[in-house]
N, C-alpha and C positions, 0 to 999 in steps of 0.2 A: 514538404512541410518546412516552414521557416522556423528557425531557432529564435526563442525569445531573447531580446537584447540583454546583454550582460550575463549570459549563462553559458555553461559548457556541459555538454552532455558527456557522461562517463560510460555510456553504452551499456548501462544495466537496465534490463527490462524487469519490471516488477508487476506482480498481480496484487490487487488491493482487496480488502475485505468486501468491497462492493462488486467484486468480479470484473472490475475494469482493469485494463492493462496500461501501464505508463512506463516512461523512460525517466530515469533519475536525471534531473537537471542540475541539482546542486546538493551537496551533502550538508547536513546540519553540523555546525562547528563543534557542538558538545555532544551530540548523539547521532551516530551514523545510521541508526535504525529509523530515524525520523527525517527522511530527505524531502527536498522540494522535488516534485515530479511534474511531468507533462503528460496528461491523460491523452492517449491516442486511440484506444479501443473502448467502446461503451460496454455496459454490463450484459448486453445481449449479443456481444461479438461484432457489433457494427463499427466500422471505422468512423471516427469523429471527423466531421467536415472541418471544424476548427479545433485544434488541440487546446487543451485547457491546462493552464498552469495552476498548481495547487500545492500547499504546504501541509505535509502529513503531521507536522507537530501542532497544528491549530486544533483547538478543542471547541466543542459546542457548549451550550449553557449547562449541560449535564456533566461536562468534563470528559466527554467521549470524543475520539477522533473520528470524524466522518469518513476519512480516507486513511486507512492503516495498511501498511505493507505486510502481507502475509507470506509472500514467496518472491524470490528474485534470482536472476541468472544473467550471465553476460550475453550481450547481443552479438550474434554472429552474422557476418555478411552473407547474404544469400539464404539464410535460414530464419527468416522472420515472418 
C-alpha cells in the first residue's frame, strides 16, 4: 500500500463508527480525536483495493461526522 504524499503514518489503527478500519495519517492540530485517516478495511471486513484518505473532522449537512473514531490502538508488526 502506498502512502499518500505529504503524510506520515503514526501507526495507530482505529475502528470507525462505520465498522471500517483505518490507519491514522495525520493528527488534527487542535483536536487529536479528529485525525485524518486512511481507510484500509471496509465495513464487511474486506481489504480495500485502493486505500481511501478521509478527514474525521469533516461534517455532513446535518453536522454529523460520517467517519468518527470509536476505538484505537497502536499497530504492531506481525499482528495486523
